[in-house]
C-alpha positions in Angstrom: 46.7 5.9 3.0 47.6 7.1 -0.3 45.4 9.1 -2.5 44.7 6.3 -5.0 43.5 4.1 -2.1 41.2 6.9 -0.9 39.7 7.4 -4.5 39.1 3.5 -4.5 37.2 3.6 -1.2 35.2 6.5 -2.3 34.3 4.9 -5.6 33.5 1.7 -3.9 31.1 3.6 -1.3 29.5 5.5 -4.1 28.9 2.2 -5.9 27.3 0.7 -2.9 25.0 3.7 -2.5 23.9 3.5 -6.1 23.3 -0.2 -6.1 21.2 0.1 -2.8 19.1 2.9 -4.5 18.6 1.0 -7.5 17.5 -2.2 -5.5 15.1 -0.1 -3.4 13.4 1.3 -6.6 13.3 -2.3 -8.2 11.6 -3.7 -5.1 8.7 -0.9 -5.3 6.4 -3.1 -7.5 6.6 -6.1 -5.1 5.8 -4.0 -2.1 2.8 -2.5 -3.8 1.0 -5.7 -4.7 -1.3 -6.5 -7.7 -2.3 -3.2 -9.6 -5.9 -2.5 -10.4 -7.2 -3.2 -13.9 -7.7 0.0 -16.1 -10.8 -0.2 -18.3 -10.7 1.8 -21.3 -13.7 2.8 -23.3 -14.2 0.6 -26.3 -11.9 -2.2 -25.1 -13.4 -5.3 -23.5 -12.1 -6.3 -20.1 -12.2 -9.4 -18.1 -12.8 -8.4 -14.4 -13.2 -12.0 -12.9 -12.6 -15.4 -14.4 -14.5 -18.6 -12.8 -11.3 -20.6 -14.1 -9.2 -18.8 -11.6 -11.4 -19.7 -8.5 -13.8 -16.7 -8.8 -17.6 -17.5 -8.2 -18.4 -16.2 -11.8 -16.9 -14.9 -15.1 -17.4 -11.2 -15.5 -16.6 -9.2 -18.7 -17.3 -5.6 -19.2 -17.3 -3.1 -22.1 -17.8 0.5 -21.6 -18.7 2.9 -24.3 -17.5 6.4 -25.1 -20.3 8.0 -23.0 -20.1 5.9 -19.9 -22.7 3.3 -20.9 -21.7 -0.2 -20.2 -22.6 -3.7 -21.2 -21.4 -6.5 -18.8 -21.7 -10.2 -19.2 -22.0 -12.5 -16.0 -21.6 -16.2 -16.4 -22.2 -18.6 -13.5 -23.3 -22.2 -13.8 -25.1 -22.6 -10.6 -27.3 -19.4 -10.9 -30.9 -19.6 -12.0 -32.2 -16.2 -10.4 -31.2 -12.7 -11.6 -27.9 -11.4 -9.7 -28.1 -8.0 -8.2 -25.3 -5.8 -9.6 -24.3 -2.5 -8.0 -21.5 -0.2 -9.1 -20.1 2.2 -6.4 -17.4 4.9 -7.1 -14.8 4.6 -4.3 -13.6 7.8 -2.6 -16.7 9.8 -3.5 -20.0 10.2 -1.8 -22.1 9.1 -4.9 -25.1 6.8 -4.7 -24.6 3.3 -6.1 -25.4 2.7 -9.6 -27.8 -0.2 -10.1 -27.5 -2.1 -13.2 -30.5 -3.4 -15.2 -29.9 -7.3 -15.5 -31.4 -9.8 -17.9 -31.1 -13.3 -18.4 -29.6 -14.4 -21.7 -29.5 -18.1 -21.0 -29.3 -20.6 -18.2 -26.5 -19.1 -15.8 -25.6 -16.2 -18.2 -26.7 -12.6 -17.4 -26.4 -9.3 -19.1 -26.2 -6.0 -17.0 -26.4 -2.7 -18.5 -26.2 0.9 -17.3 -24.2 4.1 -17.2 -21.0 5.2 -15.2 -21.1 9.0 -15.1 -17.5 9.6 -14.6 -14.0 8.1 -14.8 -12.2 7.0 -11.6 -12.0 4.0 -9.2 -15.0 1.8 -9.3 -16.2 -1.1 -7.3 -18.7 -3.6 -8.8 -20.6 -5.9 -6.4 -22.5 -8.9 -7.8 -24.8 -10.8 -5.4 -26.2 -14.3 -6.2 -28.4 -16.2 -4.2 -25.6 -18.1 -2.5 -22.5 -16.1 -3.1 -21.2 -12.6 -4.1 -18.3 -11.2 -5.7 -16.7 -7.7 -5.5 -14.1 -6.4 -8.1 -12.4 -3.0 -8.1 -11.2 -1.4 -11.3 -10.1 2.1 -12.8 -12.3 3.6 -15.5 -10.1 5.6 -17.8 -11.2 8.9 -19.3 -13.8 8.8 -22.0 
C-alpha cells in the first residue's frame, strides 16, 4: 500500500468520524422533545390554546415583581375554576390564585410567584382539568 493510499484512507475515516459526530449533535433536539415555554416578566405568553385541542385557552403575564395576571377562557364553564401554581423541584406550598369571573366562560386569576424557576399551573374546572409547565425567567 502506498503512502498516498494510506493518507486517503485516513482522511476518509476521519471524515466519517466527523460526520458521525455532527449527525449525533444534530439529532439531540429530536431526542429531547418539546422544550418548555420560557415566560419573561412583562411579556404575555400563551400557555394553552383551545384551538389546539386543549380544554381552555390560558394566557399569562407576569410583572417585574412576580405578580401575575392570567386570563382563562373556556366556553362550557360557568363556575369559577380552581387555579394552583406549584414550583417543581422545590418543597414549596402551592400558590392559590384569586379567580374572578370577567364574563361567561372568561376568568381572571391573579397572584404572586415568589421566585423564578420551573412552575406547574393546574386549573380545575367542574368537568375537566388542565396542567401546564413553564419556566419563569429572572425578574
